[in-house]
N, C-alpha and C positions, 0 to 999 in steps of 0.2 A: 235415187239420188248419185253422181259422179263420186264423191267424195274427194271430189278433186279440192286443191284451195289455191288464195291468189300471194303470192310472194309481193311482198312491198320493201322494195332499197332504196334509198337516199342516202346522197353523199355527206350528208354532214345535220345535227339536228335541226340546224336551222333551216332546213327544209321542210320540218313538220308541219310547223302553222301551214301552208298550201296541202301537204300527204294528209294531213288528217279530216281532210274534204271526201277524198279518197277511202279511208277507215270509215269515216260515217258512213257512207253509202254500200260500202258491203257491211256491216252492221246491220244496216235498216235492211238488208237482202237477205239476210242469213248467212253470207259464204263466210266460210275459214278462211283467214287470213295467217299468215305470218310476217314480222316487220323488221328492219334489220338498218342498221346502219353504216356502210361499208365503202370504202372509195377505191377507186378505178388504179390511181395513185399513191396515195396514201397506205393501202392494204390492199395489194394486189394477188397476195398468197390468198388472204381469207374471201375475196370476191372470187377466186376462181374456183378453191372449193367448197363454197354456197353456190355458184351456179351449175357445178361437177354433181353436186347431190341434190337439186331442184328434182329431177323425174322419181328419184328415191324416197321425195319427203313429199312425194304426190301433190307437187305444184302445177297447175298449168295453166298460169300467167304469171308472168310479172310485169311486177312493174315498176320502171326505175327512175327517179327523179334526179335530176340531178342538174347542177348551175354550170355557168362560165362555158370553159372546155367541152363539158357533159358527154364525158368519157364511158360514163357506167356503164350504159342502156348497150354499147357497144363492146366494152369487154367481155358482160354477163351473155350477149348473142352471142359473141364469136366463140364460148362455150358449150351452151348448152342447147338441147332442140326444142325448149319448151319455149315458144314465143314470148319475148319484150316488149311491150308499150314504153316508149319514152315520154317522161313528161317532163317538159323544158322548165326550168325554172326560173322566173324572173329575178337579175342579179340589178346590181346600182348600173355596170355596164352595156349599154344597147340594150337595158329594157326585156334581155330574156333572148331577142335574138341571136347573139350568139350562140344561145346553149340550142334552140331551137334548127339552128343551121348546122351544128354539132351531131344532132338525131338523124337528122332526115338524110344528114350525103354520110351514108356509110357504105362500106367500100361494096363490092360485087358480093353478094354470096353471105352477107350476114347484115341480114331485114332486121331494121325496128321499125315496128308501128310506131308512129309519133303522136300525137296531140298536140293543141296547142299551150302555148304560156301558162303553166299554172292552171288547166285544166284540168283538174283531179277527177271532178265528178266525168267528166267521158273518160279517162285512164281506168274509171273502176268500170264504167258503164262497156268498154269496151274488156276490156277482162273477163265481167260476168257474160257478155256475147262469145265468146271463146267458151268458157265453162260451158254456158249451154249445147254447145254444140253433143255435149255427152249426158245431156242431164235434161232431161223431157222436161221437167216439172219445171227449170229455169226455165229453158223456152218459154213452157208456157204463160208465165209471168211477165219476161219480156215481150212476147208480144202482147199481153193484158196491157202494161204500160205504155207500150207503142200507140195502144189504141186509145187509150186514156189522154195522151199527149196531144193525138187527133183532134179528138172530142172539144179539149179546153181550147186548142185554135179556133174551131169550128165556132164553140157556143163566143167566143172574145165578136167572129166575124159575124156574128149573129146580130149580136149585140149594139153592131155597127150602123147596122141598115136601119 
């Protein structure tokens, strides 16, 4: 195994019910993770230090969950070379579309891979896929997972005929 881990950052503890789905998936896959509450606006210095130290902490992918203005993923991506996955959180305003648009409209040179609103499972799977680039055992498990998904669909299709 590569030994790389996933860092999960959320702007507020209120984001945890969504983020928890990513945590559960990482645990099911046996992927090590760290989790923090940081804010691009309220704790900019701490957020910057977190991003600067990601490589040294052996982080291979960062999931950054945020709602509303959703600056957290971009603020982190601006500082680190570790791939950042934006997880837009549904808020009471615009059902999370504001967060989604904030994340996908990064300026040139600051990429943030962004999943759907509240799509924590996809954020975790994308992080696992990134780690699998340097981990043959994890890559093999991913391939088996994809075959299993395909077979489920084909079984459902066959049962409909």
